[in-house]
C-alpha positions in Angstrom: 34.6 6.3 9.7 35.5 2.3 10.7 35.3 -0.9 8.5 32.7 -2.2 10.6 30.2 1.5 9.7 30.8 1.7 6.1 29.9 -2.6 5.6 26.8 -1.3 7.7 26.2 2.1 6.1 27.0 -0.9 2.4 24.4 -2.9 4.3 21.8 0.2 5.5 21.9 0.7 1.7 20.5 -2.2 -0.2 18.2 -3.0 2.5 16.8 0.1 2.0 17.1 -0.3 -1.8 15.7 -3.4 -1.4 12.5 -2.4 0.5 12.0 0.9 -1.1 11.5 -1.2 -4.5 9.7 -4.8 -4.1 7.2 -2.7 -1.8 7.6 -0.6 -4.2 6.5 -2.6 -7.7 3.9 -4.4 -5.8 2.1 -1.9 -3.9 2.8 0.3 -7.3 1.1 -3.0 -9.5 -1.6 -3.2 -6.6 -2.3 0.6 -6.6 -2.7 1.0 -10.1 -5.5 -2.8 -10.7 -7.9 -0.8 -7.1 -7.1 3.3 -9.0 -8.8 2.0 -12.1 -11.3 -0.5 -10.5 -12.7 3.3 -8.3 -12.5 4.5 -11.4 -14.8 2.2 -13.3 -17.3 0.8 -11.2 -18.7 4.0 -10.2 -22.9 3.7 -10.9 -22.5 4.6 -14.3 -18.8 3.1 -14.9 -17.9 0.6 -17.7 -17.9 -2.6 -14.1 -21.0 -0.7 -12.7 -20.3 -1.8 -8.4 -21.5 0.5 -6.5 -21.4 -1.3 -3.0 -18.2 -2.5 -3.6 -16.4 0.1 -5.1 -17.6 2.6 -1.5 -16.8 -0.3 0.3 -12.4 -0.1 -1.1 -13.3 3.5 -1.7 -13.9 3.5 2.9 -11.3 1.1 3.0 -8.6 3.4 1.2 -9.6 6.1 2.3 -9.3 4.8 6.7 -5.6 3.7 5.3 -4.9 7.1 4.2 -5.8 8.0 7.2 -3.5 6.8 9.7 -0.4 7.4 10.8 2.8 5.4 9.1 4.2 4.3 12.1 0.7 4.0 13.7 -0.1 1.5 10.8 3.0 -0.7 11.3 2.5 -0.9 14.6 -1.1 -2.4 14.1 -0.4 -4.6 12.4 2.2 -6.9 13.4 0.5 -9.2 13.2 -0.4 -9.2 10.0 3.1 -9.0 9.3 4.2 -11.5 11.6 1.4 -13.8 10.3 2.8 -13.9 6.9 6.6 -13.2 6.7 7.3 -15.3 10.0 8.4 -11.7 12.3 7.8 -8.7 12.8 11.1 -6.4 12.8 13.5 -6.5 9.9 13.1 -4.9 6.4 11.4 -8.4 4.3 8.4 -7.5 7.1 8.4 -3.7 6.6 7.9 -4.4 2.9 4.1 -5.4 3.9 3.0 -2.3 5.5 4.9 -0.2 2.5 3.0 -2.2 0.4 -0.3 -1.3 2.5 1.2 2.2 2.2 1.7 3.0 -1.9 -1.7 0.7 -2.3 -3.8 3.2 -0.6 -2.1 6.7 -1.7 -1.2 5.6 -5.7 -5.0 4.0 -6.0 -6.5 8.1 -5.6 -4.2 9.6 -8.0 -4.2 6.7 -10.5 -8.6 6.7 -10.4 -8.3 10.8 -9.8 -5.9 10.3 -13.5 -8.1 7.9 -15.2 -11.7 10.2 -13.9 -9.3 13.0 -16.5 -9.7 11.1 -19.1 -12.4 12.6 -21.8 -16.0 11.2 -22.3 -16.2 12.1 -25.7 -13.6 9.3 -26.1 -15.3 7.1 -23.6 -18.2 7.0 -25.2 -17.0 7.1 -29.5 -15.1 3.1 -28.1 -18.1 2.5 -27.5 -20.0 3.8 -30.4 -17.6 1.9 -32.4 -17.8 -1.4 -30.6 -15.3 -1.4 -28.4 -15.6 -3.4 -24.9 -15.2 -2.5 -21.8 -11.6 -4.1 -21.7 -11.1 -2.6 -24.3 -11.9 0.7 -23.1 -9.6 0.3 -20.8 -6.8 -0.6 -22.4 -6.6 1.3 -25.9 -8.4 4.3 -24.1 -7.9 4.9 -20.2 -4.2 3.5 -19.7 -3.4 5.0 -23.5 -4.7 8.3 -22.7 -3.8 8.6 -19.8 -0.1 7.2 -19.5 2.2 10.1 -18.6 0.0 11.4 -15.2 0.2 7.3 -14.0 3.9 7.4 -14.7 4.5 10.6 -13.4 2.4 9.0 -10.3 3.7 6.1 -9.6 7.0 8.1 -9.5 5.6 11.0 -7.0 4.6 6.9 -4.9 8.2 5.8 -5.1 10.0 9.7 -4.1 7.2 9.6 -0.6 7.8 5.9 -0.2 11.8 6.6 0.2 10.7 8.7 3.0 8.4 5.9 4.7 11.4 3.5 4.5 13.1 5.6 6.9 9.8 5.8 8.8 9.6 2.0 9.1 13.3 1.6 9.2 13.6 3.5 12.9 10.7 1.1 14.5 12.4 -2.2 13.7 12.6 -2.1 9.4 16.1 -1.9 9.0 17.8 0.2 6.3 19.2 3.6 5.8 17.1 4.8 8.7 17.6 2.3 11.3 21.3 3.3 11.1 20.8 7.2 11.3 19.0 6.4 15.1 21.5 3.9 16.1 24.6 5.8 15.1 23.3 9.2 14.4 21.5 9.5 16.6 21.9 7.4 19.8 25.8 7.4 19.0 25.9 10.9 18.1 28.2 10.9 15.8 26.5 13.0 12.9 28.7 12.4 9.8 26.5 8.9 9.4 23.3 11.4 9.8 24.9 13.3 7.2 25.1 10.4 5.0 21.6 8.8 5.6 20.5 13.1 4.7 22.4 13.0 1.4 21.6 9.7 0.6 17.4 10.8 0.8 18.6 13.5 -1.5 20.4 11.4 -4.0 17.7 8.3 -4.3 15.0 11.3 -5.0 16.8 11.9 -7.5 18.1 9.2 -9.7 13.4 8.1 -8.5 12.8 11.7 -9.8 15.3 11.5 -12.8 13.9 8.3 -14.2 10.6 9.3 -13.7 11.2 12.2 -16.0 13.1 10.1 -18.6 10.1 7.7 -18.9 7.1 10.8 -18.9 9.4 12.2 -22.1 9.6 8.5 -23.8 5.5 7.6 -23.7 5.4 11.4 -25.1 7.3 10.8 -27.6 5.3 7.7 -28.9 2.7 9.4 -27.9 
């Protein structure tokens, strides 16, 4: 393996970690907020806004139904407006973040809805404000599930980041196409596969570790 190729591999690895980390953090934060809103804004929710909730839910469903590559192409004008370009690692962060938001919002909504109504009613009876119920009951009781869902989202994001790389997003996906496929270098493809496995395992280990810490102090 040449030094030049090795440099490309290292660069591709850092690009993949960069766009996965940034889009994962942005998507997780916004996805959790959207998920909380969806779970608490129906007709009988803590913050009733059924029309807005239905509209956001409809948009989330549309985003989840669009294949990722089509979404990237459709978002090129928006990405170019925000980033200044539609190609490269920074440009890939926009559609990746959108995917994470739409994916994790539904997962978080499900986690929040699993919290027992008895606990919510108890909080209301004790005079807790809606925000106190959200933070001290809903989030507190579903922390483990939220961490698990965020972990799942990051793992899915790894795969999406490789897809983004194949259409100009950079990273290891771009490397696999340019060297592994177009230049018939199976060792590069093999390295990319091993890297995917390693990244997924690392994320899984971190997620499990955080879950254990939460359960220990729960």
